[in-house]
C-alpha positions as CSV (number, residue, x, y, z in Angstrom):
1,M,0.1,0.1,0.0
2,T,1.7,3.3,-1.1
3,V,0.8,6.0,1.6
4,D,1.3,9.5,0.9
5,K,0.5,10.6,4.2
6,P,0.8,9.0,7.7
7,L,-2.2,6.9,8.9
8,R,-4.5,8.2,11.6
9,A,-3.4,6.3,14.8
10,D,-6.7,4.1,15.0
11,A,-5.8,3.4,11.2
12,Q,-2.3,2.5,12.0
13,R,-3.2,0.4,15.2
14,K,-5.6,-1.8,12.9
15,R,-2.9,-2.0,10.3
16,D,-0.6,-3.1,12.9
17,A,-3.1,-5.7,14.4
18,L,-3.3,-7.0,11.0
19,L,0.2,-7.3,10.6
20,A,0.9,-9.0,14.1
21,T,-2.0,-11.5,13.2
22,A,-0.6,-12.5,10.0
23,R,2.9,-13.2,11.6
24,E,1.4,-15.1,14.4
25,V,-0.4,-17.3,11.6
26,F,2.9,-17.8,9.7
27,D,4.9,-18.7,12.7
28,A,2.0,-21.3,13.5
29,G,2.4,-22.6,10.0
30,G,-1.3,-21.9,9.0
31,F,-1.2,-18.9,6.5
32,F,-2.5,-20.8,3.5
33,D,-5.0,-22.7,5.6
34,L,-7.0,-19.7,6.6
35,R,-9.4,-18.0,4.6
36,F,-8.1,-14.5,4.0
37,D,-11.3,-13.0,5.7
38,D,-10.4,-14.7,9.0
39,F,-7.3,-12.3,9.3
40,A,-9.8,-9.7,10.0
41,R,-11.6,-11.6,12.7
42,L,-8.7,-12.6,14.4
43,A,-6.9,-9.2,14.3
44,G,-10.3,-7.7,15.8
45,V,-11.0,-5.5,12.8
46,G,-13.5,-5.5,10.3
47,T,-12.9,-7.1,6.8
48,G,-13.5,-3.7,5.1
49,T,-10.5,-2.6,6.9
50,L,-8.3,-5.7,6.0
51,Y,-9.4,-5.0,2.3
52,R,-8.7,-1.3,2.6
53,H,-4.9,-2.2,4.1
54,F,-4.3,-5.6,2.4
55,P,-6.5,-6.0,-0.7
56,T,-4.9,-9.5,-1.2
57,R,-3.3,-12.2,0.7
58,E,-0.2,-11.6,-1.1
59,A,-0.2,-7.9,-0.1
60,L,-0.6,-9.0,3.6
61,A,2.3,-11.5,3.4
62,E,4.8,-9.0,1.4
63,A,4.1,-6.5,4.1
64,V,5.0,-9.2,7.0
65,Y,7.9,-9.7,5.0
66,H,9.1,-6.2,4.4
67,G,8.8,-5.7,8.2
68,E,11.0,-8.8,8.9
69,I,13.4,-7.2,6.5
70,A,13.2,-3.9,8.1
71,A,13.7,-5.3,11.7
72,L,16.6,-7.4,10.7
73,C,18.4,-4.3,9.1
74,D,17.7,-2.6,12.1
75,R,19.0,-5.1,14.4
76,L,22.2,-5.2,12.2
77,R,22.8,-1.4,12.4
78,Q,22.3,-1.7,16.3
79,L,25.0,-4.4,16.4
80,R,27.1,-2.2,14.2
81,A,26.8,0.8,16.8
82,V,27.8,-0.8,19.8
83,L,30.3,-3.4,18.4
84,P,33.5,-3.5,15.8
85,A,32.2,-4.6,12.5
86,A,33.6,-8.2,12.7
87,E,31.8,-8.8,16.1
88,A,28.7,-7.4,14.9
89,L,28.7,-9.5,11.8
90,A,29.1,-12.7,13.8
91,A,26.4,-11.6,16.4
92,F,24.0,-10.7,13.4
93,L,24.5,-14.2,11.7
94,R,24.4,-16.0,14.9
95,G,21.2,-14.2,15.4
96,M,20.0,-14.9,12.2
97,V,20.0,-18.7,13.1
98,D,18.1,-17.9,16.2
99,H,15.6,-15.8,14.2
100,I,15.3,-18.6,11.6
101,A,14.8,-21.4,14.3
102,A,12.3,-19.2,16.3
103,H,9.9,-18.6,13.3
104,V,10.1,-21.8,11.1
105,G,6.5,-21.2,10.0
106,L,7.6,-18.1,8.8
107,A,10.4,-19.4,6.9
108,R,8.2,-21.7,5.1
109,T,5.6,-19.6,4.6
110,L,8.1,-16.9,3.0
111,S,9.7,-19.7,1.0
112,T,6.5,-20.7,-0.7
113,L,5.9,-16.9,-1.4
114,M,9.5,-16.3,-2.8
115,A,8.7,-19.5,-5.2
116,T,5.6,-17.4,-6.8
117,R,6.2,-14.1,-6.0
118,S,9.9,-13.5,-6.1
119,D,9.9,-10.3,-8.1
120,A,7.7,-8.6,-5.3
121,L,10.0,-9.9,-2.4
122,A,13.3,-9.4,-4.1
123,E,13.7,-5.8,-2.8
124,G,13.7,-6.7,0.7
125,S,16.5,-9.2,0.0
126,R,18.5,-6.5,-1.7
127,E,17.9,-4.3,1.1
128,L,19.3,-6.9,3.6
129,E,22.2,-7.8,1.5
130,R,23.1,-4.0,1.2
131,A,23.0,-3.8,5.0
132,V,25.3,-7.0,5.2
133,T,27.4,-5.6,2.5
134,D,28.1,-2.3,4.4
135,L,28.9,-4.3,7.5
136,V,31.2,-6.6,5.6
137,A,33.3,-3.8,4.0
138,A,33.4,-1.9,7.5
139,A,35.2,-5.2,8.8
140,V,37.5,-5.3,5.6
141,R,38.4,-1.7,6.4
142,E,39.0,-2.6,10.0
143,G,41.1,-5.1,8.6
144,T,39.4,-8.3,10.5
145,V,37.9,-9.6,7.4
146,R,39.4,-10.8,4.1
147,D,39.1,-8.6,1.3
148,D,38.7,-11.3,-1.5
149,V,35.1,-12.4,-0.1
150,D,32.0,-10.6,-0.5
151,A,28.4,-10.3,1.1
152,G,27.1,-12.4,-1.5
153,A,28.8,-15.6,-0.3
154,V,27.6,-14.5,3.3
155,M,23.9,-14.3,1.9
156,M,24.1,-17.4,0.2
157,A,25.2,-19.3,3.3
158,L,22.0,-17.6,5.0
159,H,19.7,-18.7,2.3
160,G,21.0,-22.5,2.3
161,I,20.7,-22.4,6.2
162,S,17.2,-21.0,5.8
163,A,16.2,-23.4,2.9
164,A,17.4,-26.4,5.2
165,H,15.4,-25.7,8.1
166,D,13.7,-29.1,7.8
167,R,16.7,-31.2,8.2
168,P,17.0,-33.2,11.3
169,G,19.8,-31.6,13.5
170,W,19.1,-28.6,11.5
171,R,20.3,-26.2,14.7
172,V,23.8,-27.7,15.2
173,E,24.4,-27.8,11.5
174,A,23.2,-24.1,10.9
175,D,25.6,-23.2,13.9
176,G,28.6,-25.1,12.1
177,V,27.8,-23.2,8.9
178,I,27.9,-20.2,10.6
179,T,31.1,-20.9,12.4
180,L,32.5,-21.9,8.8
181,V,31.5,-18.7,7.4
182,L,33.0,-16.5,10.2
183,D,36.3,-18.7,10.0
184,G,36.4,-18.2,6.1
185,L,35.7,-14.7,6.3
186,R,38.8,-14.1,9.0
187,R,41.6,-12.3,7.4
188,P,44.6,-14.7,7.7
189,L,47.4,-13.5,10.1
Protein backbone atom coordinates (compact mmCIF):
# COMPACT_ATOMS: atom_id res chain seq x y z
CA MET A 1 0.00 0.00 0.00
CA THR A 2 1.43 3.35 -1.02
CA VAL A 3 0.87 6.00 1.60
CA ASP A 4 1.29 9.70 0.87
CA LYS A 5 0.60 10.79 4.42
CA PRO A 6 0.87 9.02 7.76
CA LEU A 7 -2.11 6.93 8.83
CA ARG A 8 -4.37 8.17 11.59
CA ALA A 9 -3.52 6.57 14.93
CA ASP A 10 -6.55 4.27 14.90
CA ALA A 11 -5.89 3.19 11.30
CA GLN A 12 -2.25 2.50 12.17
CA ARG A 13 -3.29 0.39 15.18
CA LYS A 14 -5.62 -1.67 12.98
CA ARG A 15 -2.94 -2.13 10.34
CA ASP A 16 -0.44 -3.15 13.03
CA ALA A 17 -3.00 -5.62 14.46
CA LEU A 18 -3.45 -7.20 11.03
CA LEU A 19 0.32 -7.51 10.57
CA ALA A 20 0.80 -8.98 14.05
CA THR A 21 -1.98 -11.49 13.44
CA ALA A 22 -0.55 -12.48 10.06
CA ARG A 23 2.88 -12.91 11.62
CA GLU A 24 1.45 -15.18 14.33
CA VAL A 25 -0.37 -17.23 11.69
CA PHE A 26 2.87 -17.42 9.67
CA ASP A 27 4.77 -18.64 12.71
CA ALA A 28 2.11 -21.28 13.36
CA GLY A 29 2.43 -22.41 9.74
CA GLY A 30 -1.24 -21.89 8.89
CA PHE A 31 -1.11 -18.88 6.55
CA PHE A 32 -2.38 -20.79 3.54
CA ASP A 33 -4.95 -22.79 5.52
CA LEU A 34 -6.83 -19.74 6.75
CA ARG A 35 -9.46 -17.92 4.70
CA PHE A 36 -8.23 -14.42 3.95
CA ASP A 37 -11.24 -12.77 5.65
CA ASP A 38 -10.39 -14.68 8.85
CA PHE A 39 -7.33 -12.46 9.34
CA ALA A 40 -9.69 -9.56 10.03
CA ARG A 41 -11.66 -11.55 12.62
CA LEU A 42 -8.49 -12.76 14.36
CA ALA A 43 -7.08 -9.22 14.43
CA GLY A 44 -10.33 -7.81 15.79
CA VAL A 45 -11.03 -5.56 12.81
CA GLY A 46 -13.64 -5.51 10.07
CA THR A 47 -13.11 -7.11 6.68
CA GLY A 48 -13.33 -3.66 5.07
CA THR A 49 -10.31 -2.62 7.13
CA LEU A 50 -8.44 -5.74 6.01
CA TYR A 51 -9.10 -5.06 2.33
CA ARG A 52 -8.39 -1.33 2.68
CA HIS A 53 -4.91 -2.05 4.03
CA PHE A 54 -4.21 -5.32 2.23
CA PRO A 55 -6.35 -6.01 -0.83
CA THR A 56 -4.91 -9.52 -1.23
CA ARG A 57 -3.34 -12.29 0.83
CA GLU A 58 -0.10 -11.67 -1.07
CA ALA A 59 -0.12 -7.97 -0.14
CA LEU A 60 -0.45 -8.93 3.53
CA ALA A 61 2.36 -11.46 3.24
CA GLU A 62 4.60 -8.94 1.48
CA ALA A 63 3.99 -6.41 4.26
CA VAL A 64 4.95 -8.99 6.90
CA TYR A 65 8.07 -9.86 4.90
CA HIS A 66 9.12 -6.22 4.50
CA GLY A 67 8.56 -5.68 8.23
CA GLU A 68 10.83 -8.64 8.98
CA ILE A 69 13.52 -7.28 6.67
CA ALA A 70 13.30 -3.82 8.25
CA ALA A 71 13.63 -5.34 11.74
CA LEU A 72 16.65 -7.41 10.67
CA CYS A 73 18.33 -4.38 9.08
CA ASP A 74 17.64 -2.36 12.23
CA ARG A 75 19.16 -5.14 14.34
CA LEU A 76 22.25 -5.16 12.14
CA ARG A 77 22.64 -1.38 12.51
CA GLN A 78 22.18 -1.60 16.28
CA LEU A 79 24.90 -4.24 16.52
CA ARG A 80 27.21 -2.16 14.35
CA ALA A 81 26.67 0.87 16.59
CA VAL A 82 28.02 -0.95 19.66
CA LEU A 83 30.46 -3.54 18.31
CA PRO A 84 33.43 -3.65 15.95
CA ALA A 85 32.27 -4.68 12.47
CA ALA A 86 33.50 -8.30 12.57
CA GLU A 87 31.91 -8.87 15.99
CA ALA A 88 28.68 -7.25 14.81
CA LEU A 89 28.67 -9.53 11.76
CA ALA A 90 29.21 -12.62 13.91
CA ALA A 91 26.47 -11.59 16.33
CA PHE A 92 24.11 -10.84 13.44
CA LEU A 93 24.73 -14.18 11.70
CA ARG A 94 24.30 -16.16 14.91
CA GLY A 95 21.18 -14.11 15.63
CA MET A 96 19.84 -14.97 12.18
CA VAL A 97 20.07 -18.67 13.04
CA ASP A 98 18.17 -17.97 16.26
CA HIS A 99 15.59 -15.99 14.29
CA ILE A 100 15.09 -18.74 11.72
CA ALA A 101 14.81 -21.37 14.46
CA ALA A 102 12.22 -19.30 16.32
CA HIS A 103 10.16 -18.63 13.20
CA VAL A 104 10.15 -21.86 11.19
CA GLY A 105 6.54 -21.38 10.07
CA LEU A 106 7.40 -17.90 8.85
CA ALA A 107 10.37 -19.31 6.92
CA ARG A 108 8.18 -21.96 5.28
CA THR A 109 5.54 -19.43 4.31
CA LEU A 110 8.06 -16.98 2.91
CA SER A 111 9.82 -19.76 0.97
CA THR A 112 6.51 -20.66 -0.64
CA LEU A 113 5.79 -17.04 -1.47
CA MET A 114 9.30 -16.46 -2.83
CA ALA A 115 8.74 -19.30 -5.28
CA THR A 116 5.66 -17.60 -6.72
CA ARG A 117 6.21 -13.90 -6.02
CA SER A 118 9.96 -13.50 -6.07
CA ASP A 119 9.83 -10.15 -7.89
CA ALA A 120 7.62 -8.63 -5.21
CA LEU A 121 9.94 -9.82 -2.43
CA ALA A 122 13.28 -9.28 -4.14
CA GLU A 123 13.70 -5.69 -2.95
CA GLY A 124 13.61 -6.84 0.66
CA SER A 125 16.38 -9.33 -0.03
CA ARG A 126 18.42 -6.61 -1.72
CA GLU A 127 17.89 -4.28 1.25
CA LEU A 128 19.20 -6.91 3.67
CA GLU A 129 22.10 -7.74 1.36
CA ARG A 130 23.05 -4.04 1.18
CA ALA A 131 23.10 -3.86 4.98
CA VAL A 132 25.27 -7.01 5.18
CA THR A 133 27.50 -5.64 2.38
CA ASP A 134 28.05 -2.43 4.35
CA LEU A 135 28.96 -4.42 7.45
CA VAL A 136 31.36 -6.73 5.59
CA ALA A 137 32.99 -3.68 3.96
CA ALA A 138 33.42 -2.07 7.39
CA ALA A 139 35.07 -5.25 8.70
CA VAL A 140 37.40 -5.29 5.67
CA ARG A 141 38.35 -1.67 6.38
CA GLU A 142 39.02 -2.62 10.02
CA GLY A 143 41.34 -5.34 8.74
CA THR A 144 39.50 -8.22 10.44
CA VAL A 145 37.81 -9.72 7.36
CA ARG A 146 39.39 -10.84 4.09
CA ASP A 147 38.97 -8.49 1.17
CA ASP A 148 38.49 -11.25 -1.42
CA VAL A 149 35.10 -12.48 -0.14
CA ASP A 150 31.97 -10.42 -0.53
CA ALA A 151 28.61 -10.28 1.20
CA GLY A 152 27.03 -12.38 -1.55
CA ALA A 153 28.74 -15.46 -0.12
CA VAL A 154 27.41 -14.61 3.33
CA MET A 155 23.89 -14.20 1.93
CA MET A 156 24.14 -17.52 0.08
CA ALA A 157 25.07 -19.22 3.34
CA LEU A 158 22.06 -17.64 5.08
CA HIS A 159 19.73 -18.67 2.25
CA GLY A 160 21.07 -22.22 2.41
CA ILE A 161 20.61 -22.37 6.17
CA SER A 162 17.07 -21.09 5.86
CA ALA A 163 16.18 -23.45 3.02
CA ALA A 164 17.42 -26.47 4.98
CA HIS A 165 15.40 -25.72 8.14
CA ASP A 166 13.53 -29.05 7.88
CA ARG A 167 16.67 -31.19 8.17
CA PRO A 168 17.08 -33.33 11.28
CA GLY A 169 19.78 -31.74 13.41
CA TRP A 170 19.30 -28.46 11.57
CA ARG A 171 20.24 -26.24 14.49
CA VAL A 172 23.61 -27.87 15.12
CA GLU A 173 24.40 -27.88 11.40
CA ALA A 174 23.29 -24.25 11.01
CA ASP A 175 25.55 -23.17 13.87
CA GLY A 176 28.37 -25.12 12.20
CA VAL A 177 27.81 -23.38 8.87
CA ILE A 178 27.94 -19.98 10.57
CA THR A 179 31.21 -20.98 12.25
CA LEU A 180 32.59 -22.04 8.84
CA VAL A 181 31.51 -18.76 7.27
CA LEU A 182 33.03 -16.69 10.06
CA ASP A 183 36.26 -18.70 9.99
CA GLY A 184 36.38 -18.34 6.20
CA LEU A 185 35.87 -14.59 6.40
CA ARG A 186 38.58 -14.05 8.99
CA ARG A 187 41.64 -12.37 7.57
CA PRO A 188 44.68 -14.67 7.83
CA LEU A 189 47.37 -13.49 10.20
